[in-house]
Residue, then its C-alpha position, 0 to 999 in steps of 0.5 A: m375176588l370173593l366170588g372167585l374164592d367161593s367158586f373155587a371152594q364149590h369146585a374143589y378137586f379131590a384126587t382119587k388116584g395115588s399112593i399112601q405109605y403106612e407104618k405098621v407097629v406091632y406091640t410084640k411083647a404085649r401081644m405075646r403076653d395075651l397069647m400066652a395067657k389065652h393058651g395057658g402057656n402051652r408048649g406051642m408058645m414056650y419056644m419063644g423063650n424069655i418074653d422079657e427079652m423080646p422087643e416092645s414093638s416091631t415096625s414095618n412099612f407098606l405102600l397102598q396104591f389106590d384109584e376109584t375102583q381098586t387098592v393094592m397094598s404091599p410091603i416095602d423095605m425102608g432103607t432110611p428112617v421115615k419121619s412120621t407126620m404125627t405121634a401115634p398114641s396107643i389106644t386101649k382095648g376100650g378105645r381110649s387114648s392113654s397118656g404116655g402111650s408111645r410105649g415101644g416108640t410108635g413114631g420111631s424109625p422102622r426096624n423090621n424087627n419081626t422077633g415075636g410078631n411074625r413068629m407067633g406060635g411057630m406060624m407057617r412052620g417058620n416061613n418068614k415069607m408069610g409076612d410078605k403079603i399083598y392085599v387087593q381090594n376090588l371096590k367095584s366087584r366087592i372082591s378081596e385077594v390076599q397073596l402070600q407064601i407058605d410052602e407055595k404061593i397062595l392067593i386067597k380070594d373072597s368077598l370084601q370084609q364087612v365092618t359095622w361102623r359107628f361114627t364119633d365126634e373125635f377128629r385127628t390130623i394124620a399125614g396132614y389130613e383131617c380124619r374122623r374117628v369111627n369105631g367098628a366091629t367085624k362079623d366075628s366081633l373083632y373091635l376096630i378103630a379107624f380114622y378116615s378122611e373125606e379129602i381122599p374120597v375112596s372108600a378103602g384103607p389098609v389091610l382090606t378095611n373099607g366101607l367109609p366115606g373116605m380113605i382110612l389113614g389110621l387103623v387100630i386093632p386093640e385086641m391084637h396090639i396092632n396099629y397102622w398109621a399113614t405117614e405120606v400121601k402122594f397123588t398121581n395119574d398113573g394106573i395100578s399095575n397088576s405086576w404083583r400077581d403071581k400066575k402060578a399062585k394057587e387060588m382058594t377061598a378063605n374057607e378052603f384056606f381055613k380047612l388047609l390050616s385048621g388040621s395042622i399047625f392050628r390044631g387045638r387053638g381056640g375053644n371051637e372051630s369058630e374061634q380057630r377060624r377067627q384066629i387064622l383069618e385075623q393072622i392073615i388079614y392083619 
């Protein structure tokens, strides 16, 4: 019996095809306060009205399908409340968990209340379809794609986002999987906190995150007041469908998309072109 158990442990099977449901929480009030402070309460932000009347947070849900070479993440409409398998504490900008950090109810039922979060500064001239983004990572070719709609369907195609990760000795259980915490920084110096599990040996995660020895089941962007937490993991033998792709979508690179927007609704945001580019691309990705 002992020999049999040892043999089983040595040949443990880790599935590489399946789907993961993520709950995205945007702390809208804190996010708006930061934006208004950054932009000095300019007219572009004033239309939001009384910030005290905004909800503390908004919640939405995404489904990420994955296999060994590709991930596709798209929004889903939850008709019934979803019970999270963990209580997600808020994490401060310094990366420390704060007591009583469930401000806004990170584990509550999804409300799809986008007041504030998806209306940031009148983004995309009020087109709410901006939130219906589809994210694709081709792990083999190292190419990412984001499909969204402004006045028309646009497909932003670029190389996969690179993040410099630093491993820690902190572990946490998410959706039933033991996950290790890592701290990361993008090339634009955006600070990320991720929790990945080697039990799902696919180097990917939500919203174009990748580069770790396992699937990212928890992602925190403190500066943007955004959290992603996996609530359910399912394995399958089915391949990933490309039915999400709109053949009429206008394809462009991230640089071309930046040029498209920088001369219009984002004019004057940030102190320089680099800051404007970062704000635009962060809004698209996260």
